[in-house]
C-alpha positions in Angstrom: -0.1 0.2 -0.2 1.2 3.3 -0.7 -0.3 6.8 -1.3 0.2 8.4 -5.1 1.4 12.1 -6.0 -2.4 13.0 -4.8 -2.8 11.3 -1.7 -5.0 8.6 -3.2 -4.3 5.6 -1.7 -3.0 2.5 -3.7 -1.3 -1.0 -3.7 0.3 -3.7 -6.0 0.7 -7.1 -5.4 4.0 -8.6 -6.0 4.7 -13.0 -5.5 7.5 -12.4 -3.1 8.7 -10.5 -0.1 11.7 -9.2 -1.5 10.0 -8.2 -4.7 7.9 -6.2 -2.6 10.7 -4.5 -0.6 12.4 -3.5 -4.0 9.1 -1.9 -5.5 8.2 -0.2 -2.5 11.8 1.6 -2.2 11.4 2.2 -6.2 7.8 3.9 -5.4 9.5 5.8 -2.6 11.8 7.4 -4.6 10.0 8.2 -7.3 7.6 9.8 -5.5 10.1 11.9 -3.4 11.9 12.9 -7.0 8.8 13.6 -8.8 9.2 11.0 -11.3 6.4 9.0 -10.2 3.9 7.3 -12.7 0.5 6.4 -13.1 0.6 2.7 -13.7 -3.4 2.9 -15.1 -2.2 6.4 -17.1 0.2 4.5 -19.5 -2.5 2.2 -20.5 -4.6 4.4 -22.3 -4.5 4.5 -25.8 -2.1 6.1 -28.2 -4.9 7.2 -30.7 -6.5 8.6 -28.0 -3.5 10.7 -26.3 -2.6 11.4 -30.7 -5.6 13.2 -31.2 -5.5 15.5 -27.9 -2.3 16.0 -28.7 -2.8 17.3 -32.0 -5.6 19.5 -30.8 -3.6 21.4 -28.3 -0.8 22.4 -31.2 -3.0 25.8 -31.8 0.8 27.3 -32.4 1.3 25.5 -36.3 0.3 27.4 -38.9 -2.6 25.3 -40.6 -0.4 24.1 -42.9 1.9 22.2 -40.5 -1.5 20.9 -38.6 -2.8 19.6 -41.5 0.4 17.8 -42.6 0.5 16.3 -38.9 -2.7 15.1 -39.5 -2.0 13.0 -42.5 1.6 11.3 -41.0 -0.7 10.5 -37.8 -3.6 8.8 -40.2 -1.1 7.2 -42.7 1.6 6.5 -41.1 1.7 6.4 -37.2 -2.4 5.5 -36.2 -2.3 2.7 -38.2 0.1 1.1 -36.3 0.0 2.2 -32.9 -3.5 3.9 -32.7 -4.3 0.7 -30.7 -2.2 0.0 -28.5 -1.8 1.8 -25.2 1.0 4.0 -24.4 2.9 1.7 -21.8 2.9 -1.1 -24.7 5.1 1.0 -26.9 8.5 0.0 -26.9 12.0 1.3 -28.4 12.8 -1.7 -30.0 9.1 -1.8 -32.2 9.7 1.9 -32.7 12.8 0.9 -34.3 11.6 -1.6 -36.6 8.9 0.8 -37.3 11.4 2.8 -38.7 12.8 0.8 -40.9 9.7 -0.7 -42.3 8.8 3.0 -43.4 11.4 3.0 -45.9 11.4 -0.5 -46.9 9.8 -1.1 -50.7 6.5 -1.7 -50.7 6.9 -5.3 -52.5 9.1 -6.4 -49.6 6.0 -5.7 -46.7 7.5 -1.7 -46.2 5.3 1.6 -46.7 8.2 2.7 -49.3 8.6 5.7 -48.1 11.3 8.1 -48.9 14.2 8.7 -46.0 12.6 12.9 -45.1 9.0 11.2 -45.1 9.6 8.3 -42.9 11.7 10.7 -40.7 8.9 13.2 -40.3 6.4 10.5 -39.7 8.8 9.2 -36.7 9.0 12.7 -35.7 5.5 12.8 -35.3 5.5 10.3 -33.2 8.3 10.9 -30.8 6.3 14.5 -30.5 3.1 12.5 -29.2 4.8 10.1 -26.9 7.1 12.8 -25.8 4.0 15.0 -24.6 2.9 12.2 -22.4 6.3 12.4 -20.0 5.8 12.1 -17.6 2.3 12.0 -16.5 1.9 9.1 -18.6 5.1 7.9 -19.3 8.6 7.8 -17.4 10.1 8.3 -20.8 9.7 8.8 -24.3 10.2 5.1 -25.8 11.0 6.6 -29.3 13.6 8.5 -28.2 17.1 7.4 -29.3 15.8 5.7 -32.3 18.3 5.8 -35.7 16.3 7.0 -38.1 17.2 7.3 -41.7 19.7 9.6 -43.0 18.3 12.3 -46.1 20.3 12.4 -49.1 22.0 15.9 -49.2 19.7 18.1 -51.3 21.3 19.4 -54.6 21.6 23.0 -54.5 21.8 24.9 -57.7 23.6 28.3 -57.5 23.4 31.0 -60.7 25.4 33.3 -61.8 24.6 37.0 -61.9 24.5 36.7 -65.8 22.1 33.6 -65.2 20.1 35.4 -62.6 19.6 38.3 -65.3 19.0 36.3 -68.6 16.2 34.3 -66.8 14.9 37.5 -65.3 15.1 39.4 -68.7 13.4 36.5 -70.7 10.6 36.0 -67.8 9.7 39.7 -68.4 9.0 39.1 -72.1 6.9 35.8 -72.2 4.2 35.6 -74.6 1.2 33.7 -75.0 0.5 31.5 -78.3 -2.0 34.9 -79.3 1.2 36.9 -79.0 0.1 38.6 -76.0 1.9 39.2 -73.0 1.4 36.3 -70.3 -0.5 36.4 -67.1 2.5 37.1 -65.1 5.3 38.9 -67.6 4.9 42.5 -66.3 6.0 41.5 -62.7 7.6 38.5 -63.9 11.3 40.6 -64.0 11.1 42.8 -60.7 9.7 39.0 -58.8 12.7 37.1 -60.1 15.4 39.8 -59.5 13.9 40.3 -56.0 14.2 36.7 -54.7 17.3 36.1 -56.6 19.0 39.1 -54.7 17.3 39.2 -51.0 16.7 35.3 -50.5 13.1 35.8 -50.0 10.5 32.7 -50.3 8.7 32.6 -53.1 5.1 32.3 -50.7 6.9 35.5 -49.1 7.4 37.6 -51.9 4.1 36.7 -53.4 2.1 38.0 -50.9 4.1 41.5 -50.0 2.1 44.4 -50.1 2.9 48.4 -50.9 3.0 49.1 -47.4 5.9 46.4 -46.9 8.5 48.0 -49.7 10.3 51.1 -48.3 11.8 52.3 -51.2 13.4 55.4 -49.3 14.9 53.2 -47.1 15.5 50.4 -49.4 13.9 47.6 -46.9 11.2 45.2 -47.2 9.4 43.5 -44.2 8.5 40.2 -44.0 5.0 39.6 -42.3 3.5 37.1 -44.3 3.5 34.3 -46.6 1.0 32.4 -48.7 0.6 28.9 -48.5 -2.4 26.3 -49.9 -4.5 23.8 -48.4 -6.8 22.1 -50.7 -6.2 24.2 -54.1 -7.0 27.1 -51.6 -4.6 30.2 -51.4 -4.4 31.7 -47.4 -2.4 34.2 -45.7 -0.1 33.3 -42.9 3.2 34.3 -41.0 6.4 33.5 -42.2 7.4 29.7 -41.9 9.2 30.9 -38.7 6.4 32.6 -37.2 8.6 35.6 -36.9 9.3 38.7 -38.9 11.9 40.0 -40.3 13.6 42.9 -42.4 15.5 42.5 -45.7 17.6 44.8 -47.5 16.8 45.9 -51.5 19.7 45.7 -53.7 19.8 49.7 -54.4 19.9 48.9 -58.2 16.4 47.0 -57.4 14.3 50.3 -56.4 14.1 51.9 -59.7 12.2 49.2 -61.2 10.2 48.4 -57.7 9.1 52.2 -57.7 8.1 51.6 -61.9 6.1 48.7 -60.7 4.2 49.8 -57.3 3.8 53.4 -59.0 0.0 54.6 -57.9 -0.2 51.3 -55.9 -2.7 51.6 -52.5 -0.8 50.8 -49.6 -2.7 47.2 -49.2 -2.4 46.3 -52.8 0.0 43.4 -53.8 2.9 44.3 -55.1 3.4 41.1 -57.5 -0.1 39.9 -59.6 -1.6 38.8 -62.3 -2.4 40.6 -65.5 -6.0 40.7 -64.2 -5.0 42.1 -60.4 -4.8 38.8 -58.9 -2.4 37.4 -56.1 -0.2 34.5 -57.7 -0.5 30.8 -57.3 2.7 29.1 -57.1 1.7 26.0 -59.3 0.4 28.3 -62.2 3.6 30.5 -61.7 6.3 28.1 -61.3 4.8 25.7 -64.4 3.5 29.2 -67.1 6.0 31.4 -66.4 8.9 30.2 -64.4 9.8 27.0 -66.4 8.6 28.9 -69.7 11.3 31.9 -69.1 13.8 29.1 -68.1 13.8 27.4 -71.6 13.3 31.1 -73.2 16.7 31.9 -71.8 18.0 28.5 -72.7 19.3 28.0 -69.1 21.1 24.6 -68.9 21.0 24.1 -64.9 19.3 21.2 -64.2 16.4 20.9 -61.2 16.1 24.4 -61.4 13.2 25.5 -59.4 11.7 29.2 -57.9 12.9 28.0 -54.7 16.7 27.7 -56.2 16.9 31.3 -56.2 16.8 31.3 -52.3 20.0 29.4 -52.6 21.4 31.3 -55.3 20.8 34.5 -53.4 22.5 33.0 -49.9 25.2 32.0 -52.4 25.9 35.3 -54.0 25.9 37.1 -50.6 28.5 34.4 -49.2 30.5 35.5 -52.2 30.6 39.0 -51.5 31.8 38.7 -47.8 28.6 38.4 -45.7 28.7 36.4 -42.4 26.6 33.8 -41.1 24.7 35.7 -39.1 24.1 38.0 -41.7 22.8 35.3 -43.9 20.6 33.8 -41.4 19.0 37.0 -40.8 18.7 37.9 -44.6 16.9 34.4 -45.2 15.1 34.0 -41.9 16.4 31.0 -40.7 15.7 30.5 -36.8 19.2 30.3 -35.8 22.8 30.2 -37.3 23.3 26.7 -36.6 20.8 25.8 -39.8 22.0 28.2 -42.4 25.8 26.8 -41.8 24.4 23.8 -41.7 22.7 24.3 -45.5 25.4 26.7 -46.6 28.7 25.8 -44.6 30.2 24.5 -47.5 30.1 28.0 -49.4 32.6 30.0 -46.7 35.9 30.1 -48.2 38.5 28.3 -46.3 40.0 31.0 -43.8 42.2 28.3 -42.3 45.8 29.4 -44.0 44.7 33.5 -43.9 44.1 33.4 -39.7 47.4 31.1 -39.7 49.4 33.6 -41.5 47.8 36.4 -39.4 49.1 34.6 -36.4 52.6 34.4 -38.0 52.8 37.8 -38.1 51.7 38.6 -34.4 54.4 36.2 -33.5 57.1 37.5 -35.5 56.7 41.1 -34.4 56.8 40.1 -31.0 59.7 37.9 -31.8 61.2 41.0 -33.3 60.8 42.8 -30.0 62.2 40.9 -27.8 64.9 40.6 -30.2 65.6 44.0 -30.2 65.6 44.8 -26.6 
């Protein structure tokens, strides 16, 4: 017999006195250290807890919430939904992760490493949410997950950026009329390539977010789509940021937004509608790549963001500047993605140390 954290009387039976005494010591220690877990709390099905966990994530962007919803429905709940929390083991989670990336003809789910990592992460977050109230520890913690292959980055040169922007601004339909985005394509591509804005952030810019006098853009929102419907939300990290505009782009932006009201979109179709990501990529961007005759494999609008980072680094920007420009959560993420672009400065540092040492040696020799 013992009292739990709520002073409720509990009892457990053991087959021997020794086991009972050992269990008594364990209970006393867990109660004193605050790690006690009610044995009945872990008997709840994971599916029930997963629904509560997802409903509690009010801070998530709708697109992220629905992504988690899909991962739960398609991968997590079919395997774990009916099991009690305390029946889930690290070994079983490891086997499940391995099956996620196994091909379907071998009894697996056929997921790529990245998608498998996302599914595992959702399961781990649900289980972690249960610690310490329902579980003493997270059984998914420490499971080895598939390593996602390094993304193949594409970096355009200044010349390629200019060729692409010019081609995009002169696109014509088969009826020899300007395409829906021809009037804004040039400035949009230049802005993406020289500021590092995400496409959705640029597409959602309002005139009042552009300060041409101080050459600044305030990034406070983005476009995203759910079920084919366009929505407006905060930037990916949830935080606003300020981005510098190269002086050469100011005249082009000024001409584009001249006479516009503050609450009008900077980039819009010929009919005054907002740009849609898939339509713009297929009908405008891909057509411009072909028209510019750029033989660059894997070139997408998002690769212009990588281009902006590479050009900034080549121009001497340090990691903190690039982090702020791109809106990364921390400098570690910036280094993970673009660290290989910073020049090797080991010899520069070593040479500077030599200069300092030589001066000290000379000073001592003259004394």
